[in-house]
KEKE-3310 file (N, C-alpha, C; in steps of 0.2 Angstrom, whole numbers, plus 5000, padded with zeros to 4 digits):
npx = (4959:4971:4987:4987:4979:4975:4971:4962:4952:4945:4942:4932:4920:4918:4922:4912:4902:4905:4905:4890:4888:4894:4888:4872:4876:4878:4874:4883:4895:4898:4901:4911:4920:4921:4929:4941:4945:4948:4956:4969:4969:4970:4983:4990:4996:4991:4979:4973:4974:4970:4972:4965:4967:4961:4947:4932:4916:4916:4918:4928:4933:4919:4920:4928:4928:4916:4924:4934:4928:4934:4943:4950:4952:4948:4952:4951:4958:4952:4946:4934:4921:4909:4910:4913:4902:4895:4903:4903:4890:4891:4903:4909:4922:4937:4943:4942:4949:4947:4955:4970:4976:4992:4993:4993:5000:5008:5003:5000:5006:4999:4993:4989:4992:4981:4978:4967:4965:4969:4981:4982:4974:4984:4994:5009:5023:5023:5022:5033:5033:5020:5023:5034:5025:5014:5024:5027:5014:5013:5014:5017:5010:5004:4995:4993:4981:4980:4979:4989:5005:5020:5026:5027:5014:5001:4983:4966:4953:4937:4933:4944:4960:4975:4972:4974:4985:4995:5007:5019:5016:5020:5032:5041:5039:5042:5058:5061:5061:5069:5067:5057:5046:5041:5025:5013:5001:4988:4976:4961:4948:4938:4930:4927:4919:4911:4915:4917:4929:4933:4948:4958:4975:4983:4993:5004:5013:5027:5037:5051)
npy = (4824:4839:4847:4855:4865:4876:4872:4863:4871:4876:4872:4864:4866:4878:4887:4881:4889:4901:4905:4903:4916:4924:4924:4927:4942:4960:4975:4985:4976:4972:4984:4988:4978:4976:4988:4989:4980:4985:4995:4988:4978:4987:4989:4982:4971:4964:4951:4934:4922:4915:4912:4910:4906:4901:4904:4903:4909:4914:4928:4938:4932:4932:4947:4950:4943:4950:4962:4958:4951:4945:4934:4918:4907:4902:4899:4889:4887:4878:4877:4870:4862:4863:4878:4878:4870:4881:4890:4883:4890:4901:4907:4904:4893:4889:4878:4872:4867:4857:4858:4860:4873:4870:4860:4861:4857:4867:4865:4872:4886:4904:4920:4927:4925:4926:4934:4933:4938:4925:4922:4927:4919:4906:4895:4903:4895:4890:4898:4901:4889:4893:4903:4901:4893:4904:4909:4901:4897:4909:4915:4929:4939:4944:4944:4952:4953:4957:4958:4971:4973:4979:4969:4951:4950:4942:4940:4939:4931:4932:4925:4919:4907:4908:4910:4921:4930:4947:4952:4958:4952:4952:4961:4951:4938:4946:4948:4932:4928:4937:4943:4947:4961:4978:4983:4991:4998:4996:5007:5000:5005:5006:5013:5020:5031:5027:5017:5004:4993:4979:4985:4982:4977:4981:4973:4974:4964:4959:4947:4949)
npz = (5016:5018:5016:5025:5039:5036:5023:5023:5031:5023:5012:5020:5028:5035:5024:5012:5018:5017:5004:5004:5012:4999:4989:4983:4978:4976:4967:4969:4974:4960:4953:4960:4959:4944:4940:4949:4941:4928:4932:4929:4920:4910:4910:4903:4891:4877:4880:4877:4887:4901:4920:4936:4952:4968:4964:4968:4968:4956:4955:4953:4940:4932:4929:4924:4912:4908:4903:4898:4884:4871:4877:4876:4882:4898:4915:4929:4947:4963:4977:4985:4984:4985:4981:4967:4960:4959:4953:4939:4936:4934:4927:4911:4910:4903:4908:4924:4938:4954:4968:4978:4979:4982:4977:4964:4947:4935:4917:4906:4901:4906:4900:4909:4926:4941:4959:4970:4987:4992:4994:5008:5015:5015:5025:5029:5028:5018:5007:4997:4990:4981:4975:4966:4959:4954:4945:4936:4931:4923:4907:4905:4914:4931:4941:4959:4972:4989:5004:5012:5020:5027:5035:5038:5047:5058:5061:5066:5061:5060:5072:5072:5072:5066:5053:5045:5036:5033:5023:5013:4998:4985:4984:4988:4981:4970:4974:4975:4959:4950:4938:4938:4936:4942:4937:4939:4956:4967:4976:4985:4993:5009:5013:5001:4990:4977:4974:4984:4991:4998:5004:4997:4990:4976:4963:4949:4940:4928:4919:4912)
capx = (4963:4975:4993:4987:4974:4972:4967:4955:4948:4945:4937:4926:4913:4920:4922:4906:4899:4909:4900:4882:4888:4894:4882:4870:4879:4875:4878:4890:4900:4901:4904:4918:4925:4923:4934:4947:4953:4948:4962:4974:4969:4971:4989:4992:4998:4984:4976:4971:4973:4969:4970:4965:4968:4956:4943:4930:4911:4918:4914:4933:4931:4912:4922:4936:4925:4914:4930:4938:4925:4937:4947:4949:4954:4951:4955:4951:4957:4947:4947:4929:4915:4903:4910:4914:4897:4893:4906:4901:4884:4892:4908:4909:4929:4939:4946:4938:4954:4944:4961:4973:4983:4997:4994:4991:5006:5005:5002:5003:5005:4994:4997:4989:4989:4974:4975:4965:4962:4969:4987:4980:4971:4986:5000:5015:5027:5018:5023:5038:5030:5016:5028:5037:5018:5013:5030:5029:5013:5013:5018:5018:5008:5005:4991:4993:4977:4980:4981:4997:5011:5027:5029:5024:5008:4993:4974:4963:4949:4930:4934:4946:4967:4980:4969:4974:4989:4995:5013:5022:5017:5021:5038:5044:5038:5050:5064:5061:5060:5070:5064:5048:5046:5032:5020:5008:5000:4985:4974:4952:4948:4933:4924:4926:4911:4910:4916:4921:4929:4939:4955:4963:4982:4986:5000:5003:5020:5029:5039:5055)
capy = (4829:4840:4847:4860:4866:4880:4870:4859:4874:4882:4865:4863:4869:4887:4885:4882:4894:4910:4902:4905:4924:4929:4920:4935:4946:4965:4979:4988:4975:4970:4989:4989:4973:4978:4994:4989:4975:4989:4998:4982:4977:4994:4992:4976:4972:4960:4944:4929:4915:4918:4908:4911:4905:4903:4908:4904:4905:4917:4935:4942:4931:4936:4953:4951:4938:4955:4967:4955:4947:4943:4931:4915:4902:4904:4894:4893:4883:4881:4871:4870:4857:4868:4884:4873:4870:4889:4892:4882:4892:4906:4909:4899:4891:4883:4874:4871:4862:4858:4855:4867:4878:4868:4854:4862:4859:4872:4861:4877:4893:4906:4927:4932:4925:4930:4928:4939:4937:4919:4919:4929:4911:4902:4891:4907:4889:4886:4902:4899:4884:4896:4910:4896:4889:4906:4912:4896:4897:4913:4917:4938:4944:4940:4952:4950:4957:4954:4964:4974:4976:4981:4966:4950:4951:4939:4946:4936:4932:4930:4922:4909:4910:4906:4907:4927:4935:4949:4954:4961:4945:4956:4959:4943:4937:4949:4947:4926:4929:4944:4946:4950:4971:4981:4989:4995:4996:5002:5001:5001:5008:5001:5018:5025:5032:5024:5009:5003:4985:4976:4989:4977:4981:4974:4977:4970:4962:4958:4946:4952)
capz = (5021:5014:5017:5029:5042:5031:5014:5025:5035:5017:5010:5022:5031:5034:5015:5011:5021:5012:4997:5006:5011:4993:4982:4984:4975:4972:4961:4972:4972:4955:4947:4963:4956:4937:4942:4949:4935:4922:4931:4929:4913:4903:4909:4901:4885:4873:4886:4876:4891:4910:4927:4943:4960:4973:4961:4971:4963:4950:4953:4948:4933:4928:4929:4917:4906:4902:4901:4890:4881:4867:4881:4874:4888:4905:4918:4938:4952:4968:4982:4988:4981:4985:4974:4961:4956:4957:4947:4934:4932:4932:4922:4907:4909:4898:4913:4932:4943:4959:4972:4983:4974:4983:4975:4956:4942:4928:4914:4901:4905:4902:4899:4914:4931:4944:4964:4975:4994:4994:4999:5014:5019:5017:5030:5027:5025:5011:4999:4993:4983:4979:4972:4960:4953:4952:4941:4933:4927:4920:4900:4905:4919:4936:4945:4964:4975:4992:5010:5011:5025:5023:5037:5041:5056:5059:5061:5070:5055:5059:5077:5072:5073:5060:5046:5042:5037:5029:5022:5006:4994:4979:4985:4990:4973:4966:4977:4973:4956:4950:4930:4937:4935:4943:4929:4942:4958:4969:4982:4983:4999:5011:5011:4992:4987:4973:4973:4988:4991:5005:5006:4997:4988:4967:4960:4942:4939:4923:4919:4908)
cpx = (4968:4978:4994:4979:4970:4968:4962:4951:4940:4939:4932:4920:4913:4920:4916:4902:4897:4905:4894:4882:4888:4890:4878:4871:4876:4879:4884:4894:4902:4903:4911:4922:4927:4932:4938:4950:4950:4956:4971:4975:4971:4978:4993:4991:4988:4985:4975:4967:4973:4966:4970:4964:4965:4949:4935:4921:4912:4916:4920:4931:4923:4914:4926:4932:4921:4916:4932:4933:4927:4942:4943:4949:4955:4951:4952:4953:4955:4946:4941:4925:4913:4904:4913:4908:4895:4898:4905:4895:4885:4896:4909:4919:4930:4941:4945:4946:4950:4951:4964:4976:4992:4999:4994:5000:5004:5006:5002:5004:5002:4997:4994:4989:4987:4976:4973:4963:4963:4976:4987:4978:4978:4993:5007:5021:5027:5018:5026:5038:5024:5019:5029:5028:5016:5017:5028:5023:5008:5017:5019:5014:5004:5001:4990:4984:4977:4980:4987:4998:5015:5028:5027:5020:5000:4987:4970:4955:4943:4931:4941:4955:4972:4977:4970:4981:4991:5004:5015:5022:5021:5028:5042:5044:5044:5057:5066:5062:5062:5066:5056:5052:5038:5029:5016:5007:4994:4978:4966:4949:4941:4925:4925:4919:4908:4911:4921:4922:4934:4945:4959:4970:4983:4992:5001:5011:5019:5033:5044:5061)
cpy = (4831:4841:4854:4860:4872:4880:4868:4863:4875:4875:4862:4864:4875:4890:4886:4886:4899:4910:4904:4913:4928:4929:4926:4942:4954:4969:4982:4983:4972:4977:4989:4981:4977:4984:4993:4982:4977:4993:4994:4980:4982:4993:4986:4976:4967:4952:4938:4921:4919:4911:4912:4906:4904:4907:4907:4904:4909:4923:4940:4938:4931:4944:4956:4947:4946:4959:4966:4950:4943:4935:4925:4908:4905:4900:4895:4887:4885:4873:4870:4869:4863:4873:4885:4875:4876:4892:4891:4886:4898:4909:4904:4899:4886:4875:4873:4865:4864:4855:4864:4871:4875:4860:4856:4862:4862:4864:4864:4883:4899:4916:4929:4927:4929:4928:4933:4935:4929:4919:4923:4923:4907:4900:4897:4902:4889:4891:4902:4893:4887:4903:4906:4894:4895:4909:4907:4893:4902:4914:4924:4938:4940:4945:4945:4957:4955:4962:4966:4975:4974:4974:4960:4950:4945:4943:4938:4934:4927:4924:4917:4911:4907:4906:4914:4930:4938:4952:4957:4954:4945:4956:4954:4939:4940:4946:4938:4926:4935:4945:4947:4957:4974:4984:4994:4993:5002:4999:5005:5000:5006:5007:5023:5024:5029:5018:5004:4997:4986:4978:4984:4983:4977:4977:4969:4970:4958:4953:4949:4951)
cpz = (5017:5018:5023:5030:5039:5025:5019:5028:5027:5010:5014:5022:5033:5025:5010:5015:5019:5007:4998:5006:5006:4989:4978:4982:4974:4969:4965:4971:4965:4953:4954:4960:4949:4938:4943:4943:4929:4922:4930:4924:4908:4906:4908:4894:4882:4877:4882:4880:4899:4915:4932:4949:4965:4968:4965:4970:4958:4949:4950:4941:4928:4929:4924:4912:4902:4899:4896:4887:4874:4871:4878:4877:4894:4909:4928:4943:4960:4971:4985:4984:4978:4978:4967:4957:4957:4954:4940:4929:4931:4928:4916:4906:4903:4902:4921:4936:4952:4963:4974:4977:4976:4980:4968:4954:4938:4923:4905:4902:4901:4903:4904:4920:4938:4952:4969:4980:4996:4996:5003:5020:5020:5020:5029:5026:5017:5007:4997:4987:4978:4974:4964:4956:4952:4947:4936:4927:4924:4914:4902:4911:4924:4938:4954:4966:4981:4999:5012:5021:5024:5029:5040:5048:5053:5061:5061:5065:5058:5068:5077:5070:5071:5053:5041:5041:5032:5029:5015:5001:4988:4980:4989:4986:4968:4966:4976:4965:4951:4944:4933:4938:4936:4939:4934:4946:4960:4973:4983:4992:5003:5010:5004:4993:4984:4972:4978:4987:4999:5006:5002:4990:4981:4967:4952:4941:4931:4920:4907:4907)
residu = (UNK:UNK:UNK:UNK:UNK:UNK:UNK:UNK:UNK:UNK:UNK:UNK:UNK:UNK:UNK:UNK:UNK:UNK:UNK:UNK:UNK:UNK:UNK:UNK:UNK:UNK:UNK:UNK:UNK:UNK:UNK:UNK:UNK:UNK:UNK:UNK:UNK:UNK:UNK:UNK:UNK:UNK:UNK:UNK:UNK:UNK:UNK:UNK:UNK:UNK:UNK:UNK:UNK:UNK:UNK:UNK:UNK:UNK:UNK:UNK:UNK:UNK:UNK:UNK:UNK:UNK:UNK:UNK:UNK:UNK:UNK:UNK:UNK:UNK:UNK:UNK:UNK:UNK:UNK:UNK:UNK:UNK:UNK:UNK:UNK:UNK:UNK:UNK:UNK:UNK:UNK:UNK:UNK:UNK:UNK:UNK:UNK:UNK:UNK:UNK:UNK:UNK:UNK:UNK:UNK:UNK:UNK:UNK:UNK:UNK:UNK:UNK:UNK:UNK:UNK:UNK:UNK:UNK:UNK:UNK:UNK:UNK:UNK:UNK:UNK:UNK:UNK:UNK:UNK:UNK:UNK:UNK:UNK:UNK:UNK:UNK:UNK:UNK:UNK:UNK:UNK:UNK:UNK:UNK:UNK:UNK:UNK:UNK:UNK:UNK:UNK:UNK:UNK:UNK:UNK:UNK:UNK:UNK:UNK:UNK:UNK:UNK:UNK:UNK:UNK:UNK:UNK:UNK:UNK:UNK:UNK:UNK:UNK:UNK:UNK:UNK:UNK:UNK:UNK:UNK:UNK:UNK:UNK:UNK:UNK:UNK:UNK:UNK:UNK:UNK:UNK:UNK:UNK:UNK:UNK:UNK:UNK:UNK:UNK:UNK:UNK:UNK:UNK:UNK:UNK:UNK:UNK:UNK)
# end
C-alpha cells in the first residue's frame, strides 16, 4: 500500500494493463519519441548521466540511449513491477529503482532529470515534494513533458476520476526553485503529419 490512491492505481492492475497496451510499439511511436528528444537534447550541453522518473517500459530511455550512445549512467524510477521487468529487457540501465517517486531519496545528482507524462497522474497535494525531488536530483538540467494548462484542472481519465490533472508544472517548479531558468520549450501535436505525439508540452530547465 502506498501513500495515495494514485500510486496504488499505477502500481496495481491498471498500471499493469497500461504496460500491456504500450508493449507493442510501432515505428510511428518510436519516430515521434526520438524526434521530440532530439529537439530537447540539442538544447543541452554534455550529458553523461540521466535519471527518468516514471520510466514504465523504457520507451523514452530507449530513444535517448539511441540518440546519446555515450551515456554511461542511465537510471530509472518506476512503481509498477511488470513495467520494471519489461524495462530491464529494453534498456541497459545502471540503476532501476522499483518505487514511487514520492519515496525516492536522491543518492547522487544526475546531469539530466526527466519526467514525462507522470506528474499529471500524481496527487496534486504531493507536487511540492515532487518538485523538490526533481530539483535535488538534478546536477544541471530538468526536462518536464506533461499536459499543460495555465490553471490547475482535473480531466476524466479512461472513466476514472482523480487520476489526471493538468497545470503549469514547469512554472510552479521555477517559482519554487528560482535559480532554475527556462532554456527552451515546445509542443508535439497529436495531428502532426510526420511525428504525432499525445499533445505533450515539454520544458527544459537549467540550474544557474
